[in-house]
C-alpha positions in Angstrom: 24.9 10.6 -39.3 24.2 7.0 -38.1 25.4 5.5 -34.9 28.4 3.7 -36.5 29.7 6.9 -38.2 29.1 8.9 -35.1 31.1 6.4 -33.0 34.0 6.3 -35.5 34.4 10.1 -35.4 35.1 10.1 -31.7 38.8 10.4 -30.8 38.6 7.6 -28.2 37.1 5.2 -30.7 39.9 6.0 -33.2 42.5 5.4 -30.5 41.0 2.0 -29.6 40.9 0.9 -33.3 44.4 2.1 -33.9 45.6 0.2 -30.8 43.9 -3.0 -31.8 45.4 -2.9 -35.3 48.8 -2.2 -33.9 48.6 -5.1 -31.4 47.3 -7.4 -34.1 50.1 -6.5 -36.5 52.8 -6.8 -33.8 51.6 -10.3 -32.8 51.9 -11.5 -36.4 55.3 -10.0 -36.9 57.0 -11.5 -33.8 55.2 -14.8 -33.3 55.6 -17.3 -36.2 56.8 -15.3 -39.2 60.1 -16.3 -40.6 61.7 -14.1 -43.2 63.4 -16.3 -45.8 65.7 -15.6 -48.8 67.7 -17.9 -50.9 70.1 -18.0 -53.9 71.4 -20.8 -56.0 73.4 -21.9 -59.0 71.0 -22.0 -61.9 73.0 -24.6 -63.8 72.6 -27.3 -61.1 70.2 -30.2 -61.5 69.0 -30.4 -57.9 67.0 -33.6 -58.7 70.3 -35.4 -59.1 71.1 -35.0 -55.4 70.0 -38.0 -53.4 72.5 -38.2 -50.4 74.0 -35.7 -48.0 76.4 -35.3 -45.1 77.5 -32.6 -42.8 80.3 -30.4 -44.1 83.6 -31.7 -42.5 84.8 -28.3 -41.4 81.5 -27.1 -39.8 82.1 -23.7 -38.3 81.4 -23.1 -34.6 78.0 -21.7 -33.7 77.2 -18.6 -31.6 77.7 -20.5 -28.4 81.2 -21.7 -29.3 80.2 -25.3 -30.1 80.6 -27.9 -31.3 83.4 -28.7 -28.8 85.9 -31.5 -28.9 83.8 -34.1 -27.1 80.3 -32.6 -27.1 78.0 -30.3 -29.1 76.2 -27.3 -27.8 72.4 -27.2 -27.4 72.1 -24.9 -30.3 74.2 -27.1 -32.6 72.1 -30.2 -31.7 68.9 -28.3 -32.3 69.9 -27.0 -35.7 71.3 -30.4 -36.8 68.1 -32.2 -35.7 66.0 -29.7 -37.6 68.1 -30.0 -40.7 68.1 -33.8 -40.6 64.3 -33.9 -40.2 63.8 -31.5 -43.2 66.3 -33.3 -45.4 64.5 -36.5 -44.7 61.2 -34.9 -45.7 62.9 -33.8 -49.0 63.8 -37.5 -49.7 67.5 -37.1 -49.2 69.4 -39.7 -47.2 72.2 -38.9 -44.8 75.3 -40.9 -45.4 78.8 -41.1 -43.8 80.8 -41.3 -47.1 80.6 -40.0 -50.6 77.6 -37.8 -50.4 76.1 -35.9 -53.3 76.1 -32.7 -51.2 77.5 -31.4 -48.0 75.4 -29.2 -45.7 76.8 -26.5 -43.4 75.1 -23.9 -41.3 75.9 -20.8 -39.3 73.7 -18.9 -36.7 73.6 -15.7 -34.8 71.3 -13.8 -32.5 71.3 -10.0 -32.6 69.5 -7.1 -31.0 67.3 -5.4 -33.5 65.0 -2.4 -33.7 61.7 -2.1 -35.6 60.3 1.3 -36.4 56.6 1.0 -36.6 54.5 2.7 -39.3 51.5 2.6 -36.9 51.3 6.1 -35.5 49.3 9.2 -36.2 49.3 12.9 -35.7 46.9 12.8 -32.7 49.2 11.2 -30.3 47.2 8.0 -29.8 48.8 5.1 -27.8 50.9 2.5 -29.4 51.4 -1.1 -28.0 50.2 0.2 -24.7 53.5 1.9 -23.9 52.1 5.3 -23.5 51.2 8.3 -25.6 53.3 9.6 -28.4 53.3 13.2 -29.6 52.9 14.4 -33.1 55.4 13.0 -35.7 57.0 10.7 -33.2 57.7 7.2 -34.4 57.7 4.3 -31.9 60.6 1.9 -31.9 60.3 -1.8 -30.7 63.3 -3.6 -29.4 63.6 -7.4 -30.2 66.1 -10.2 -30.7 66.5 -11.7 -34.1 67.8 -15.3 -34.7 69.4 -15.8 -38.1 70.2 -19.2 -39.6 72.2 -19.6 -42.9 72.2 -23.1 -44.5 74.6 -23.9 -47.3 74.3 -26.9 -49.7 77.6 -27.6 -51.3 78.1 -29.9 -54.3 80.5 -32.5 -53.0 82.1 -33.4 -56.3 82.6 -29.9 -57.6 83.3 -28.4 -54.1 81.2 -25.4 -55.0 78.2 -23.8 -53.3 75.0 -25.0 -55.0 72.3 -23.3 -52.8 72.2 -21.0 -49.8 69.1 -20.2 -47.7 68.8 -17.6 -45.0 66.0 -17.4 -42.4 65.4 -14.8 -39.7 62.8 -14.6 -37.0 62.2 -12.9 -33.7 63.4 -15.1 -30.8 62.8 -15.0 -27.0 66.3 -15.2 -25.7 70.0 -14.9 -26.6 69.9 -18.3 -28.2 67.5 -20.1 -30.5 65.2 -22.5 -28.7 64.3 -26.0 -30.1 60.9 -24.9 -31.3 62.4 -21.8 -32.9 65.2 -23.8 -34.6 62.7 -26.2 -36.2 60.5 -23.2 -37.2 63.4 -21.3 -38.8 65.1 -24.3 -40.5 61.7 -25.5 -41.7 61.1 -22.1 -43.3 64.5 -22.0 -45.0 64.4 -25.6 -46.4 60.8 -25.1 -47.4 62.2 -23.2 -50.4 64.6 -26.1 -51.3 64.9 -27.4 -54.1 64.4 -24.3 -56.2 61.1 -24.6 -58.0 62.1 -22.8 -61.2 65.0 -25.2 -61.6 62.7 -28.2 -61.2 60.4 -26.9 -64.0 63.3 -26.8 -66.5 64.4 -30.4 -65.8 
């Protein structure tokens, strides 16, 4: 048996390798990854949309804004992020007669993640201690969710909906997180399979 094989058969070596894999995976899962889903009306020609405006009856966000004479920090962050992404898509914001309206909603929730990274030898996980046989470690985290709706202004019907969720640091979504989540969502707009048919 050579040195490498001999080293890998030692329990302490297996524990170190398992810990490094777990830490590497956890860092990827909670740092920059945004889980994104979307759905859309397959009959819509998204290339025809050139202008947009905010939906007139924008619902309040998780901080209770926008208020009568001001907007909350979260509302401003989401609006800035959406405006930047829509500009990248080549759509122009207008005050009257838009092709589409854009609306959004947000929430921050406490979540739990059950990790598959454990074994039957009781090796440490994430540095939180030792777990016994058949015990599954659970990680607590906060998840920020943003839903963006694109509504056909003439038909008054939903054309596209995108949802993005990512781990966040606080009970709100920071400016950096807002741009990251909104960018992830609108990165899937317009739908590519619709573009191919037009």
